[in-house]
C-alpha positions in Angstrom: -26.8 8.5 -23.1 -26.3 12.0 -20.8 -23.9 14.7 -21.9 -21.4 16.6 -20.2 -23.7 19.0 -19.0 -26.4 16.7 -17.5 -24.0 14.2 -15.9 -22.3 17.0 -14.3 -25.8 18.7 -13.3 -26.8 15.5 -11.8 -23.6 14.7 -10.1 -23.7 18.1 -8.7 -27.8 17.7 -7.1 -26.6 13.8 -6.0 -23.7 15.5 -3.9 -25.6 18.4 -2.5 -28.1 16.2 -1.2 -25.9 13.9 0.3 -23.9 16.7 1.7 -27.2 18.4 3.0 -28.2 15.3 4.7 -25.2 14.1 6.2 -24.2 18.0 7.5 -27.9 19.0 8.4 -27.6 15.4 10.9 -24.2 16.4 12.0 -25.0 19.9 12.7 -28.5 18.8 14.2 -27.1 16.7 16.8 -24.4 18.7 17.8 -26.9 21.9 17.9 -28.9 19.5 20.0 -26.3 18.4 22.5 -24.8 21.6 22.5 -28.3 23.3 23.5 -29.2 20.1 25.9 -25.6 20.9 27.6 -26.1 24.7 27.5 -29.8 24.4 29.6 -28.3 22.0 31.5 -25.6 24.3 32.6 -28.0 27.5 33.3 -30.3 25.2 35.1 -27.7 24.3 37.4 -27.0 28.2 37.9 -30.3 28.6 38.3 -30.8 25.9 41.1 -27.7 27.6 42.8 -29.4 31.1 43.0 -32.8 29.6 43.9 -30.9 28.1 47.1 -29.5 31.3 48.0 -33.1 32.9 47.5 -34.9 30.2 49.2 -33.0 30.5 52.4 -34.3 34.1 52.9 -37.4 34.3 50.8 -40.6 35.2 53.3 -43.0 33.7 50.4 -44.6 29.8 50.9 -42.8 27.4 49.0 -45.7 27.2 46.7 -46.1 31.0 46.3 -42.4 30.8 46.0 -42.3 28.2 43.0 -44.9 30.1 41.0 -42.9 33.4 41.4 -39.4 31.7 40.2 -41.4 30.3 37.4 -43.0 33.5 36.2 -39.8 34.9 36.5 -37.2 32.7 34.7 -40.0 30.7 32.8 -38.9 27.1 34.1 -40.7 24.5 35.8 -40.1 24.3 39.5 -40.3 21.3 42.2 -39.6 21.5 45.9 -39.4 17.9 47.1 -38.5 16.8 50.5 -36.2 13.7 51.8 -39.0 11.4 51.7 -39.7 12.3 48.3 -42.9 14.3 48.7 -43.9 17.1 46.6 -43.7 20.0 48.5 -44.1 22.9 45.9 -44.4 22.5 42.0 -45.3 25.6 39.7 -46.8 23.9 36.8 -49.3 21.6 38.3 -51.3 20.6 41.6 -48.9 18.6 43.8 -51.3 16.7 45.4 -52.0 14.9 42.4 -48.3 14.1 41.9 -46.3 10.7 42.8 -43.5 10.4 45.5 -40.2 11.5 43.6 -37.8 9.9 45.8 -36.9 7.1 42.8 -37.2 9.5 40.5 -33.6 9.7 38.6 -32.4 12.9 38.9 -33.1 13.2 42.9 -31.3 9.9 43.4 -28.2 10.7 41.2 -28.2 14.4 43.5 -27.7 12.1 46.7 -24.2 10.9 44.9 -23.4 13.8 43.0 -23.1 17.4 43.3 -26.5 17.2 41.1 -28.5 14.8 39.3 -29.7 15.1 35.5 -32.0 13.2 33.4 -34.2 14.0 30.4 -37.4 12.0 30.6 -41.1 11.6 29.8 -43.5 13.6 32.5 -46.7 12.3 33.5 -47.8 14.9 35.0 -47.0 17.5 32.5 -47.4 14.6 29.0 -44.1 16.5 27.9 -40.4 15.7 27.7 -38.2 17.6 30.2 -34.9 17.9 31.2 -34.7 17.8 34.9 -32.0 19.2 37.1 -31.9 18.3 40.6 -29.8 19.4 43.6 -29.8 18.6 47.5 -29.7 21.5 49.8 -29.8 21.7 53.6 -32.4 24.4 54.4 -33.4 25.7 57.9 -31.9 22.2 59.2 -33.7 20.4 56.6 -32.6 18.4 53.8 -34.7 19.9 50.8 -34.4 19.2 46.9 -34.3 21.5 44.2 -35.5 20.4 41.0 -35.8 22.5 37.8 -37.0 21.4 34.3 -37.1 22.8 30.9 -39.2 21.4 28.0 -37.5 19.8 25.0 -40.1 21.0 22.8 -38.7 24.4 23.6 -35.0 23.1 22.6 -36.4 21.7 19.5 -37.9 24.5 18.4 -34.8 26.8 18.4 -32.8 23.9 17.0 -35.8 24.3 14.1 -35.5 27.9 13.9 -32.0 28.2 13.4 -31.8 25.1 11.1 -34.0 26.8 8.9 -31.7 30.0 8.8 -28.9 27.5 8.2 -31.0 25.7 5.4 -31.8 29.3 4.0 -28.1 30.1 3.8 -27.2 26.6 2.0 -29.7 27.2 -0.7 -28.5 30.5 -1.3 -24.9 29.3 -1.6 -26.7 25.9 -3.6 -27.6 28.6 -6.3 -24.8 30.5 -6.5 -22.8 27.4 -7.2 -24.8 26.3 -9.8 -25.1 29.2 -11.3 -21.3 29.1 -11.6 -21.1 25.8 -12.5 -23.5 25.9 -15.4 -21.6 29.1 -17.0 -18.4 26.9 -16.4 -19.8 23.9 -18.1 -21.2 25.8 -21.1 -17.3 26.7 -21.5 -16.1 23.6 -21.0 -18.6 21.9 -23.5 -17.6 24.4 -26.4 -14.0 23.3 -25.6 -14.8 19.5 -25.5 -16.8 20.1 -28.8 -13.6 21.5 -30.6 -11.5 18.2 -29.1 -14.0 15.7 -30.5 -14.0 17.5 -34.0 -10.3 17.4 -33.9 -10.1 13.6 -32.7 -12.7 12.8 -35.0 -10.9 13.9 -38.0 -7.7 12.1 -36.5 -9.9 8.5 -37.1 -10.4 9.7 -40.4 -7.0 9.5 -40.9 -6.8 13.5 -41.7 -3.8 15.5 -40.2 -5.4 18.4 -38.7 -1.8 20.5 -37.2 -3.0 22.8 -34.3 -5.9 22.9 -31.8 -5.3 25.5 -29.2 -7.5 26.9 -26.0 -6.8 29.3 -24.0 -9.7 28.2 -21.3 -7.2 26.8 -18.8 -4.3 25.3 -18.1 -5.4 21.9 -18.4 -7.2 22.9 -21.8 -4.2 24.5 -22.8 -2.0 21.4 -22.0 -4.3 18.9 -23.7 -4.6 20.8 -26.8 -1.3 21.3 -27.3 -0.3 17.6 -27.1 -3.2 16.7 -29.6 -1.5 19.1 -31.8 1.4 17.1 -31.9 -0.4 14.0 -32.2 -0.7 14.3 -36.2 3.2 14.3 -36.3 3.1 11.4 -33.8 1.0 9.2 -35.8 3.5 9.7 -39.1 6.5 9.1 -36.7 5.0 6.0 -35.4 4.1 4.6 -39.0 8.5 5.0 -39.6 8.9 3.6 -36.4 6.6 0.2 -37.0 8.8 -1.3 -39.3 12.1 -0.5 -37.1 9.8 -2.2 -34.0 9.1 -5.1 -36.4 12.6 -5.8 -37.2 13.5 -5.6 -33.5 10.6 -8.4 -33.2 12.2 -10.7 -35.3 15.5 -9.9 -33.5 13.9 -10.5 -30.3 12.5 -13.7 -31.9 15.6 -15.1 -33.3 16.9 -14.5 -29.6 14.3 -16.3 -28.5 14.5 -19.4 -30.7 18.7 -19.2 -30.0 17.7 -19.3 -26.0 15.2 -22.6 -26.6 17.8 -24.1 -28.8 20.4 -23.7 -26.4 18.3 -25.1 -23.5 17.0 -27.6 -25.8 20.8 -28.5 -27.1 22.2 -28.8 -23.0 18.9 -31.3 -22.3 19.6 -33.3 -25.4 23.6 -34.3 -24.7 23.2 -35.4 -21.6 19.9 -37.4 -22.2 21.0 -39.1 -25.7 24.1 -40.3 -23.3 21.6 -41.6 -21.0 19.3 -43.4 -23.5 22.3 -44.7 -25.3 24.1 -46.6 -22.6 20.6 -47.9 -21.2 19.6 -49.2 -24.4 22.7 -51.1 -24.6 22.7 -52.4 -20.9 19.0 -53.2 -21.9 20.0 -55.1 -25.0 22.8 -56.9 -23.7 22.2 -58.5 -20.3 25.2 -60.2 -20.2 27.5 -57.6 -20.8 31.1 -57.4 -19.0 30.5 -56.1 -15.4 33.4 -53.2 -15.9 32.1 -52.0 -19.3 28.5 -52.1 -17.2 30.4 -50.3 -14.2 31.7 -47.9 -16.5 28.3 -47.2 -18.2 26.2 -46.8 -15.0 28.8 -44.3 -14.1 27.9 -42.3 -17.4 24.3 -42.5 -16.6 24.9 -41.3 -13.4 27.0 -38.1 -14.1 24.6 -37.2 -17.1 21.9 -37.6 -14.2 23.7 -35.2 -12.0 24.3 -33.1 -15.3 20.6 -33.1 -15.8 19.7 -32.2 -12.3 22.3 -29.3 -12.0 21.1 -27.8 -15.0 17.3 -27.9 -14.0 18.7 -26.2 -10.7 20.5 -23.4 -12.5 17.1 -22.9 -14.6 15.0 -22.6 -11.6 17.9 -20.7 -9.7 17.8 -18.2 -12.4 13.9 -17.5 -12.2 14.4 -17.4 -9.1 16.5 -14.5 -8.8 14.8 -12.9 -12.0 11.8 -12.9 -10.2 13.2 -11.9 -6.8 11.7 -14.8 -4.8 14.9 -16.0 -3.8 15.2 -15.6 0.2 18.5 -15.4 1.8 20.0 -17.7 5.2 22.5 -15.6 6.2 25.5 -17.1 8.6 28.7 -16.5 9.5 30.9 -18.8 7.2 34.7 -19.3 7.0 36.0 -17.6 3.6 38.9 -19.7 3.4 36.6 -23.1 3.8 34.3 -22.2 1.5 36.8 -20.8 -1.0 38.3 -24.1 -0.8 35.5 -26.1 -0.7 34.3 -24.8 -4.6 37.9 -25.6 -5.7 37.5 -29.1 -4.8 34.1 -29.3 -6.3 34.9 -27.5 -9.8 38.3 -29.9 -9.9 35.8 -32.7 -10.5 35.6 -31.6 -13.9 38.5 -30.3 -14.6 41.0 -32.6 -12.7 44.3 -31.1 -14.2 43.2 -27.5 -13.3 45.1 -25.6 -10.4 43.9 -22.6 -7.9 46.0 -20.5 -6.1 44.6 -19.6 -3.0 45.6 -16.5 -1.4 43.9 -15.1 1.8 44.1 -15.7 5.7 42.1 -18.8 7.1 40.6 -17.2 9.5 38.2 -14.1 7.2 34.7 -15.0 8.1 31.5 -13.2 6.7 27.8 -12.8 7.1 26.3 -14.3 3.8 23.8 -17.4 2.7 26.6 -20.2 2.4 24.8 -22.2 -0.2 24.4 -19.6 -2.4 27.7 -17.4 -2.4 29.5 -21.1 -2.9 27.3 -20.9 -6.1 28.8 -17.6 -6.8 32.7 -18.4 -6.4 32.0 -22.1 -7.9 30.5 -20.3 -11.2 33.8 -17.7 -11.2 36.1 -20.5 -10.6 34.2 -22.7 -13.3 34.5 -19.6 -15.9 38.1 -19.5 -14.6 39.3 -22.8 -16.0 36.9 -22.8 -19.2 39.3 -19.6 -20.5 42.5 -20.1 -19.3 44.8 -22.9 -19.5 47.2 -21.5 -16.7 46.9 -21.3 -12.8 43.5 -19.6 -11.6 44.0 -17.2 -8.9 41.8 -16.5 -6.0 42.8 -13.6 -3.4 40.4 -12.4 -0.6 40.7 -10.6 2.4 37.7 -8.9 4.8 36.9 -6.4 2.1 36.0 -8.6 -0.8 37.0 -11.3 -3.1 38.9 -11.4 -6.4 39.5 -14.6 -9.2 42.0 -13.7 -11.4 42.7 -15.7 -15.0 45.3 -15.7 -17.7 42.7 -16.1 -20.5 41.3 -15.0 -23.4 39.6 -11.8 -22.0 36.7 -10.2 -23.0 36.1 -7.3 -25.3 34.4 -4.0 -24.2 31.2 -4.7 -25.7 30.6 -8.4 -24.5 31.5 -6.9 -20.8 28.8 -4.8 -20.6 26.2 -7.3 -21.2 28.4 -10.6 -19.9 26.0 -10.4 -16.6 22.9 -10.6 -18.9 20.3 -13.2 -18.5 21.7 -15.9 -21.3 23.8 -14.1 -23.2 26.9 -15.7 -24.5 30.3 -14.1 -25.1 30.7 -16.5 -28.5 27.4 -16.3 -29.9 28.0 -19.3 -31.8 28.7 -21.7 -29.3 25.7 -22.5 -27.4 26.3 -26.2 -26.8 28.6 -24.9 -24.1 26.4 -23.4 -21.3 23.0 -22.0 -21.1 24.8 -18.4 -20.6 23.1 -18.1 -16.9 26.2 -18.2 -14.9 27.3 -14.7 -14.6 23.5 -13.9 -14.6 22.9 -15.6 -11.4 26.6 -14.8 -10.0 25.6 -11.0 -10.4 22.2 -11.5 -9.1 23.2 -13.4 -6.1 26.0 -10.9 -5.3 23.2 -7.9 -5.4 20.9 -9.7 -3.6 23.7 -9.9 -0.6 24.2 -6.2 -1.0 27.4 -6.7 -2.1 29.3 -5.3 -5.5 30.8 -7.0 -8.8 33.2 -5.4 -10.5 35.0 -7.3 -13.8 38.4 -5.8 -15.4 39.6 -7.9 -18.4 41.4 -7.3 -21.7 41.7 -9.6 -24.7 44.5 -12.3 -24.9 45.4 -10.9 -21.2 42.9 -12.3 -18.8 40.3 -11.1 -16.5 39.7 -10.4 -13.0 36.2 -10.8 -11.2 36.1 -8.9 -7.8 33.5 -9.0 -5.1 33.3 -6.0 -3.1 32.0 -6.9 0.7 
């Protein structure tokens, strides 16, 4: 396994090599494109100057082409409208093919000038060609200038060597600095390793300091606290174990509650079903009564399952909303009638205008209202008052009330005010209510006094 210094150097060399290849490639192609563009612009300017000089030159075309070549160091070719080479600075024109359909000549007929990089069979070199069409003394004449790409590449290579030299010097400097820093880091790391080894042997070194950098200072300061923290952790371990036992007990209570809630309706269904199976000649009225009991307990099981599923969806954030415009009075009235099926002798007073509407999920908000009314009926013998307007809704009872401690936790999942009476419900009602209200971006507030009653208010 490599040590820290070897890893740093290996990574550094790899990074430098990759960067050099990438940057070198980018710089090469950028410089090549730049030189070609600059050369092309220079040739275009030279063509313009040569055209002016050609119109007044006393020399023959061949002599003119050679003088321009000697002066500017570029290849000059003069071509007539039929593509015949009239003059050539670098080669015998009689050996040259017709140039009428050369790319740069064709392009110069369409645009201000023609441009092409290609291989010259005449000179056997790659050239950058620029051609322009002119009318000289009443005749069409093409002036074509060319520069070997070899010279451009030589300029790029020369500049590249200089850039490479600068990069190498920079690399050596950075490598030296990195080496010195790495040696210092190694010293600090060895101190930290020794400290950690002592901790693994259950020794408790107290102090570890470093002034090398802010990071090492922070690390060593934190490590200096490790031994004290470990001692505290040992003390906290026993407390955590005790909390874990309480948590396990709560889990057992929850499982007990769920199993008990399911056990009662299942026992009723099994008992009445067994009776019907054993006595095929049972009185029809009794049979109907038994079937009604079976049906009601089946509905109760279905409601328990729906409640658990809804609580899981709300707890995991998977429940979606289907917003519609709902009439609040009608929703409250329907909820009251639904709850009164199980509480036929209870009464609810509805106070609110019949034309108030809100934007909400009708099904889920109906669950909220039904749960609040159900709780009010359970814990109060007097009428339950339901008040609403465009700003909110409240359900008030005059029942046993809720103490301050229970009031803080009453909307928690599986929380029961009376911890020893799991047989009445799962403790999910207000948890579901609170989550649906928050999902609607509404707000739930609870006011309660023991032995006086409670008010559950929803602000829209």
